[in-house]
C-alpha positions in Angstrom: 17.0 22.0 -9.4 15.2 21.9 -13.0 17.7 21.1 -16.0 18.9 24.1 -17.8 17.2 22.8 -21.0 13.3 23.4 -19.1 12.1 26.8 -19.2 10.8 27.3 -15.4 7.9 29.5 -16.3 6.8 26.7 -18.9 7.5 24.2 -16.1 5.3 25.7 -13.8 2.4 26.1 -16.7 2.8 22.5 -17.6 2.9 21.6 -13.8 -0.5 23.0 -13.2 -2.0 22.5 -16.7 -1.5 18.5 -15.4 -2.9 19.2 -12.0 -5.8 21.2 -13.4 -6.1 18.0 -15.7 -6.4 15.4 -13.2 -9.1 17.6 -10.6 -11.0 18.5 -14.2 -11.0 14.5 -14.0 -12.6 14.3 -10.1 -15.2 17.1 -10.7 -16.2 15.2 -14.2 -16.8 11.9 -12.0 -18.7 13.9 -9.3 -21.1 15.3 -11.8 -22.2 12.5 -13.4 -22.2 9.8 -11.4 -25.0 7.7 -10.1 -24.6 6.3 -6.5 -24.6 8.2 -3.4 -20.8 6.5 -2.4 -19.3 7.8 -5.4 -20.9 11.3 -5.8 -21.7 12.5 -2.5 -19.5 10.5 -0.5 -16.5 11.0 -3.3 -15.4 7.8 -2.4 -13.2 7.8 -5.8 -9.7 9.3 -7.2 -8.4 10.2 -10.1 -4.2 10.1 -11.5 -2.3 10.7 -14.7 0.4 8.5 -15.6 3.1 9.0 -18.2 4.2 6.8 -20.8 5.9 4.7 -18.7 3.5 4.3 -15.9 4.5 6.7 -13.4 2.5 9.2 -11.6 2.8 12.6 -12.9 -0.4 14.1 -11.2 -2.9 13.1 -8.7 -6.4 14.2 -8.1 -7.7 15.6 -4.6 -9.1 13.0 -3.9 -8.1 10.0 -1.8 -4.5 9.2 -0.4 -4.9 5.4 -0.2 -6.3 5.2 -3.7 -4.0 7.6 -5.1 -0.7 5.5 -4.4 -1.5 2.6 -5.7 -2.2 3.7 -9.7 1.2 2.5 -10.8 0.3 -0.9 -10.1 -2.7 -0.8 -11.9 -1.1 0.9 -14.8 1.6 -1.9 -14.8 -0.8 -4.5 -15.0 -2.2 -2.9 -18.1 0.9 -2.6 -19.9 2.5 -5.8 -18.7 -0.4 -7.6 -20.4 -1.6 -5.8 -23.6 2.2 -3.4 -24.3 2.6 -3.0 -27.7 -1.2 -4.2 -28.7 -3.0 -1.0 -27.2 -4.6 1.1 -29.6 -6.4 4.6 -29.7 -9.6 4.2 -28.3 -8.7 1.5 -26.1 -10.0 1.7 -22.5 -9.1 -1.0 -19.7 -11.0 -2.0 -16.6 -9.8 -4.4 -13.6 -10.4 -4.7 -10.0 -8.5 -7.9 -9.4 -6.2 -7.8 -5.9 -4.2 -10.6 -7.5 -2.3 -10.2 -10.7 -4.5 -6.8 -11.9 -2.6 -4.5 -9.6 -6.6 -4.0 -7.6 -7.1 -3.3 -4.0 -10.4 -4.5 -3.1 -13.2 -5.9 -5.3 -15.8 -2.9 -4.6 -12.8 -0.2 -6.2 -12.5 -0.6 -10.0 -10.2 0.7 -12.1 -10.5 2.2 -15.4 -7.8 3.0 -17.8 -7.3 4.8 -20.8 -3.7 5.2 -22.6 -3.8 8.4 -24.2 -2.3 8.4 -27.8 -0.6 11.5 -29.8 0.5 10.9 -33.7 -0.5 7.4 -33.1 1.9 6.6 -29.7 1.0 6.4 -26.2 1.7 9.3 -24.0 0.3 8.8 -20.9 -2.6 6.9 -18.8 -5.5 8.3 -17.1 -6.9 6.6 -14.5 -9.9 6.8 -12.4 -10.7 4.1 -9.3 -14.1 4.2 -7.4 -15.6 2.3 -5.0 -19.0 1.2 -6.5 -21.9 0.2 -4.5 -22.1 -3.3 -5.2 -20.0 -5.8 -7.0 -22.0 -9.0 -6.0 -20.5 -11.2 -2.7 -22.1 -12.5 -0.1 -23.2 -9.0 1.4 -25.1 -6.7 -0.3 -22.6 -3.5 -0.9 -19.5 -6.1 -0.9 -17.5 -4.9 1.9 -17.8 -8.1 3.6 -15.8 -8.6 7.2 -16.6 -12.1 7.6 -15.6 -13.5 4.3 -12.8 -16.3 4.3 -11.7 -15.9 0.9 -11.6 -13.8 -2.0 -14.3 -15.9 -4.0 -16.8 -15.0 -1.6 -16.9 -11.0 -2.2 -18.0 -10.6 -5.7 -16.9 -10.3 -9.3 -12.9 -10.7 -9.8 -12.0 -8.6 -12.7 -9.0 -9.2 -14.3 -7.2 -6.6 -16.6 -9.6 -6.8 -19.3 -10.4 -4.5 -22.6 -13.6 -2.4 -21.7 -13.3 -0.7 -25.5 -11.3 -1.9 -28.3 -10.6 0.8 -30.3 -13.4 3.2 -29.5 -16.2 0.1 -29.7 -17.3 -1.3 -26.1 -17.0 -4.4 -25.5 -20.6 -5.6 -24.7 -19.6 -8.7 -23.1 -17.8 -7.2 -20.0 -21.1 -4.7 -19.4 -23.4 -7.7 -19.9 -21.1 -9.6 -17.0 -21.4 -6.7 -14.7 -24.7 -6.2 -15.4 -26.0 -9.7 -14.3 -23.6 -10.2 -11.3 -24.3 -6.9 -8.9 -27.4 -6.2 -6.8 -28.0 -2.7 -8.4 -26.7 -2.8 -11.8 -28.0 0.7 -12.8 -25.8 2.4 -10.5 -22.9 0.5 -11.0 -23.1 1.0 -15.0 -23.7 4.4 -14.5 -20.8 5.1 -12.1 -18.7 3.3 -14.6 -19.7 5.5 -17.3 -18.9 8.5 -15.3 -15.3 6.9 -14.6 -15.0 6.5 -18.8 -16.3 10.1 -19.1 -13.4 11.6 -16.6 -10.7 9.5 -18.3 -11.7 10.9 -21.9 -11.4 14.4 -20.0 -8.0 13.7 -19.2 -7.2 12.7 -22.6 -8.5 16.2 -24.0 -6.6 17.4 -21.2 -3.1 16.2 -22.4 -4.3 17.1 -25.7 -4.3 20.8 -25.2 -0.9 20.7 -23.8 1.0 19.0 -26.6 -1.0 20.9 -28.6 0.3 23.8 -27.2 4.0 22.6 -26.2 4.5 19.7 -28.6 5.2 16.1 -27.3 8.8 16.2 -26.7 8.6 19.0 -24.5 5.9 17.4 -22.7 7.5 14.3 -22.3 10.6 16.3 -21.0 8.4 18.6 -18.4 7.2 15.5 -17.0 10.5 13.8 -16.6 11.5 17.1 -15.1 8.2 17.0 -13.2 9.0 13.7 -11.5 12.9 14.1 -10.7 11.8 17.9 -9.3 9.4 15.9 -6.9 12.1 13.6 -5.8 14.7 16.4 -5.1 12.1 18.1 -3.2 11.3 14.9 -1.0 15.0 14.0 -0.5 16.0 17.7 1.6 12.8 16.6 3.4 13.5 13.0 4.4 17.0 14.1 4.8 16.3 16.8 7.4 14.3 14.0 9.7 16.8 12.5 12.2 18.2 9.0 11.4 17.3 6.3 13.1 15.0 3.3 13.8 11.6 4.1 15.2 8.7 1.1 16.0 5.3 0.9 16.8 2.3 -1.2 17.1 -1.0 -0.8 15.9 -4.0 -3.0 16.3 -7.4 -3.7 14.8 -9.9 -5.3 17.1 -11.1 -8.1 14.3 -13.6 -9.4 17.1 -15.2 -11.2 14.5 -12.8 -13.6 13.7 -11.0 -16.5 16.2 -7.2 -15.0 15.0 -7.9 -11.8 16.3 -6.8 -8.9 17.1 -4.7 -7.9 13.7 -1.6 -6.9 14.8 0.9 -4.5 13.2 4.4 -4.1 13.8 6.4 -1.5 11.7 10.0 -0.4 12.1 10.0 3.3 10.4 14.1 3.0 9.3 15.4 6.9 8.2 19.2 7.1 7.2 20.4 9.6 4.7 17.8 10.7 1.9 15.9 7.5 2.6 13.2 6.0 4.0 12.3 1.7 4.9 9.2 0.6 6.6 9.3 -2.9 7.8 6.5 -4.7 8.6 7.9 -7.9 9.8 6.2 -9.3 12.9 2.7 -8.3 11.5 -0.1 -10.8 11.9 0.0 -13.8 8.9 -3.1 -12.9 6.7 -6.5 -13.4 8.2 -9.9 -16.0 7.3 -11.4 -12.4 7.1 -11.7 -9.5 4.7 -9.8 -7.4 6.2 -6.0 -8.3 4.5 -4.7 -5.4 2.9 -3.3 -6.0 -1.1 0.7 -4.7 -1.2 -0.5 -1.9 -3.6 -2.7 -0.5 -0.6 -0.1 -1.2 2.1 2.4 1.2 -0.2 -0.1 3.6 -0.7 -0.7 4.2 2.8 2.9 4.2 3.9 3.7 6.8 1.2 1.0 8.9 2.9 2.1 8.7 6.1 5.3 10.5 5.2 3.9 12.6 2.3 1.7 14.2 5.3 5.0 15.3 7.0 6.8 17.2 3.8 6.1 20.2 2.4 2.4 20.4 0.9 3.8 22.0 -2.4 6.3 19.3 -3.5 4.2 18.2 -6.4 2.1 14.7 -6.2 4.2 13.1 -8.4 6.5 9.2 -8.8 9.6 11.2 -7.8 8.5 11.3 -3.8 7.8 7.4 -3.6 11.0 6.3 -5.4 12.7 7.5 -1.7 10.6 5.2 0.6 11.0 1.5 0.4 8.1 -0.8 1.8 9.2 -4.3 3.2 6.0 -6.6 3.9 6.1 -10.3 4.8 4.4 -12.4 2.2 1.0 -14.0 3.1 0.7 -11.3 5.9 -2.5 -9.1 6.4 0.0 -6.6 4.6 0.8 -8.2 1.6 -1.7 -11.4 0.8 -1.5 -14.0 -1.6 -4.6 -15.6 -3.2 -7.6 -16.3 -1.9 -6.9 -14.1 0.9 -10.3 -11.8 1.7 -10.0 -8.2 1.2 -13.4 -6.7 0.8 -12.9 -4.2 4.2 -9.1 -4.1 3.7 -9.5 -0.2 4.3 -9.5 -0.5 7.7 -6.1 -1.9 7.8 -4.7 0.5 5.4 -5.8 3.2 8.1 -4.2 1.0 10.6 -1.1 0.9 8.6 -0.9 5.3 8.3 -1.9 5.6 11.8 1.4 2.9 12.9 3.5 4.8 10.5 2.6 7.6 12.1 3.1 6.8 15.5 6.4 5.3 14.9 6.9 8.9 13.1 6.0 10.5 15.9 9.6 9.7 18.0 11.3 10.9 14.9 9.9 14.2 15.0 7.1 14.6 17.6 6.4 18.6 16.7 4.6 17.3 13.7 2.5 14.4 14.3 -1.3 14.8 15.8 -2.4 12.4 18.5 -4.5 9.1 17.0 -7.6 9.7 15.4 -11.2 7.5 14.8 -9.1 4.7 12.8 -10.8 5.5 9.5 -14.3 5.5 8.7 -17.1 3.3 10.0 -18.9 1.8 7.0 -22.2 0.5 7.7 -24.3 -1.1 5.1 -28.0 -2.3 4.7 -28.9 -4.0 1.5 -31.7 -6.0 0.4 -34.7 -6.4 -1.5 -37.8 -3.6 -1.2 -41.1 -3.3 -3.0 -38.6 -1.4 -5.9 -36.5 -4.0 -6.0 -32.9 -5.0 -5.0 -31.1 -2.3 -2.6 -28.0 -1.4 -0.7 -27.3 1.5 1.4 -23.6 2.3 1.7 -22.3 5.3 3.7 -19.2 5.7 5.7 -19.3 7.8 8.4 -16.2 10.2 9.2 -14.2 11.5 10.9 -12.3 12.4 14.8 -9.1 13.5 14.3 -6.9 13.3 17.2 -5.6 16.5 18.3 -2.7 18.6 16.6 0.7 20.0 18.6 -0.9 23.2 17.6 -4.2 22.9 18.3 -7.5 20.7 18.9 -8.6 17.9 16.2 -10.9 19.2 13.8 -14.7 17.2 14.1 -16.2 15.4 11.5 -12.9 15.7 9.0 -11.8 12.2 7.7 -8.9 10.4 8.3 -5.9 12.0 6.3 -6.1 8.4 4.2 -9.8 8.9 3.2 -10.4 12.5 2.2 -14.1 11.4 1.9 -17.8 12.9 3.1 -20.7 11.1 3.8 -24.2 10.8 2.0 -26.5 13.4 2.6 -29.1 12.4 5.1 -31.8 13.2 2.2 -30.2 11.7 -0.5 -29.5 8.4 1.7 -33.4 8.4 2.4 -34.6 9.3 -1.0 -32.9 6.1 -2.9 -33.0 3.7 -0.1 -35.4 2.3 2.6 -33.9 3.5 5.4 -34.5 6.7 8.0 -31.8 8.5 9.8 -32.9 9.6 13.0 -30.1 10.9 14.7 -26.5 12.4 13.1 -25.0 14.4 16.3 -21.4 14.8 18.3 -21.3 13.0 21.8 -20.4 15.9 24.4 -17.6 14.8 26.6 -16.2 12.5 24.4 -12.6 14.2 23.1 -9.4 12.9 23.8 -8.0 15.3 26.9 -5.3 17.4 26.6 -3.4 20.3 25.9 -5.4 20.3 22.5 -8.4 18.3 22.8 -9.4 15.5 20.4 -12.2 15.9 18.2 -15.9 14.2 19.6 -17.1 11.3 19.2 -20.0 11.1 15.9 -23.2 9.3 16.6 -25.4 8.1 13.6 -28.2 6.2 14.1 -30.5 4.4 10.8 -33.9 2.9 10.9 -34.5 -0.1 8.3 -37.8 0.8 6.7 -37.4 -2.4 4.5 -39.2 -5.7 5.4 -35.8 -7.4 5.7 -32.4 -6.6 5.3 -28.6 -7.8 6.1 -26.8 -5.2 8.1 -22.6 -5.1 7.7 -20.9 -3.3 10.1 -16.9 -2.0 9.6 -15.8 0.3 12.4 -13.1 0.0 15.0 -11.2 1.2 17.7 -13.1 -0.5 20.9 -10.7 -2.6 22.6 -7.7 -0.4 21.5 -8.8 3.3 21.4 -7.2 6.5 19.6 -3.9 6.6 21.5 -3.2 10.4 22.9 0.6 12.1 22.6 2.8 13.7 25.0 0.5 13.2 27.7 -2.8 13.3 26.2 -5.7 11.3 27.2 -6.4 8.5 24.9 -9.9 8.9 22.5 -13.5 7.2 23.7 -13.8 3.6 21.9 -16.5 2.8 19.6 -19.6 1.0 19.8 -22.4 -0.5 18.0 -26.1 -0.8 19.2 -28.9 -2.4 18.1 -31.8 -1.1 18.8 -31.1 0.8 21.9 -33.4 1.3 24.6 -35.6 -2.0 23.8 -36.5 -5.2 25.5 -34.1 -6.2 21.9 -31.2 -4.5 22.5 -27.6 -5.9 21.7 -24.1 -4.5 21.7 -22.6 -5.8 18.5 -19.1 -6.5 17.4 -16.7 -3.9 15.1 -16.8 -6.3 12.6 -19.3 -8.1 11.0 -23.8 -8.9 9.9 -26.7 -8.8 11.6 -30.0 -9.6 10.1 -33.1 -6.4 10.5 -36.4 -6.5 10.0 -38.6 -3.5 9.5 -38.5 -0.9 12.5 -34.5 -2.1 13.7 -32.7 0.7 14.4 -28.7 0.6 14.5 -26.9 3.3 16.3 -22.9 3.9 16.0 -20.8 5.6 18.1 -17.4 6.6 15.9 -14.2 6.6 18.4 -13.0 9.9 19.3 -9.9 11.9 18.5 -6.8 11.3 21.2 -5.6 14.1 22.9 -2.1 16.2 22.6 -0.5 16.9 25.8 -1.0 17.4 29.6 -4.9 18.0 29.7 -3.8 20.2 33.0 -2.0 22.5 30.6 -5.3 23.5 28.4 -6.2 26.9 28.6 -9.0 27.1 31.0 -10.6 29.6 28.5 -10.8 27.4 25.7 -12.5 24.8 28.0 -14.8 27.2 28.6 -15.7 27.8 24.7 -16.1 24.1 24.8 -18.3 24.5 27.7 -20.4 27.1 25.7 -20.2 25.1 22.3 -21.9 22.1 24.6 -19.2 20.2 23.8 -17.6 19.4 27.6 -20.2 19.7 30.5 -19.5 21.4 33.8 -18.7 18.0 35.4 -16.4 16.8 32.7 -14.2 20.2 32.6 -13.6 20.2 36.3 -13.0 16.1 36.9 -10.7 16.2 33.1 -9.5 19.4 32.9 -9.2 20.7 37.3 -11.5 23.6 35.4 -14.4 25.0 37.8 -16.9 26.4 35.4 -19.4 28.6 37.4 -22.9 27.4 35.6 -25.0 30.4 36.4 -22.1 33.1 35.3 -21.3 30.8 32.5 -17.8 31.8 33.2 -14.8 30.0 34.6 -13.9 30.6 38.6 -10.5 31.3 38.3 -9.4 30.7 42.2 -11.3 27.5 42.3 -9.5 26.2 39.3 -6.1 27.1 40.6 -6.7 25.2 43.9 -8.2 22.2 42.3 -5.2 22.2 39.4 -2.7 22.0 42.5 -4.4 19.3 43.8 -6.6 16.9 41.8 -5.9 13.4 40.0 -7.7 14.1 36.7 -9.9 11.5 35.0 -9.2 10.3 31.8 -11.4 10.9 28.8 -13.1 7.0 27.8 -17.1 5.7 27.5 -17.5 1.5 28.2 -19.6 0.5 25.0 -22.7 -0.9 27.0 
């Protein structure tokens, strides 16, 4: 319910004005960024916060970025407070003390002044191609402490009363492998923040500062009211789940996540007691990222019409033991923490599936794989950083969509042509793997395969993948998805199966083939409509042999039709196989 002094029509206009503002910020980044990982893969996010640092609008970008903005803005307010001035812009990336989530994700925060007073904060976070550290791309999984991962930026002024702080720009340029891309992307973020400033100015010019303030407060309260109704509709109880990350690059692996999701009335608590201690690997998830992943899992179950403001997060408590993989302390490494954030959301959803089985899909690929190939070529330093996604699990109402990114990361991949023009690599295969989707009444998405050949004389390969030892789970009788696999120089005398995470040297002509895990199935495969199996066969998503062995559906390959009688007999007396393929 809106307060009586809030006109509902004006409320909707201002609400949509704020939504438009953050989307305009996002478009500004996409149109002006320099690197493929930002302008093509769209690994960035935008948000606008009120004068107190509470989120009032979020761009249509990455879920696990968005929930982290309050901590980043809070670090600006805490450090600078009343010393902020019109024209100031702040920069940060440090997870320890500045609200960052890992070093490649650099935040640009601009306080927006109206009539000499700060009335909000325009925020942009972008994943930068490189911030230094022991591997090109700065996504190290083998780092044992954050000091190995690149340049740590505490909350600093990047612009002082409208003038650039050149020392910060010089420091960045001297510490990254591809400074033109990094500084180009940083300037795109600054331009986007200024777009947010102009957007708020339009609203305050039209409605006045006090009215916009009141409507921001009402927007947050309205979001809380609607979310409260959603949570109250969930069945009370404590729902537990366990998640894993292979972490086959460290002796302490696998990483274990334990979560107990408690629903009581209009509140939800996610308690991660029992999860692994922080690890000597770059996969620890700073607390802002952990909270964002939990918020995202609950948000997926709510009405999409609820405003994306701080209101709904007020009702969600996250308890994460200190010095654990979900709440690390200095000097824990976190360069590849994204994989843990994905698993936090997956594990929370596995718990919530017990409460609302009709709303939660089966498990997916576990988040995008990152392949980085970097080094020095004739043209200078290079860093090919690409994100491969995705393979969603089957839904209670339909098949898992192929090639759609994990819900925590609304990202894309770098187009083949762009990657080959900008870096010394050649993409030789990009396809879906037949017979790979988790079987069920509804089928999981197929695995993707991407093969990349190194054209530089030498380079370093960095892999961040998962879901090999613990493949994506099915639900309600659905089969698990197929595991992932990394193969260096397949079908040659130098073939090697690589770990899910880690590094390997490459030389000119070497090829890395990555097979993404597939989505799990939902419901019994015997309940799948034979017509749907036939459609998959005609689309070359399943073979006739797979249709028979896994779904009990007999396809006449000559007539390209289902043999109805043979299918009925087979389904009455068959022990179906489960989908899966070894990584070999």
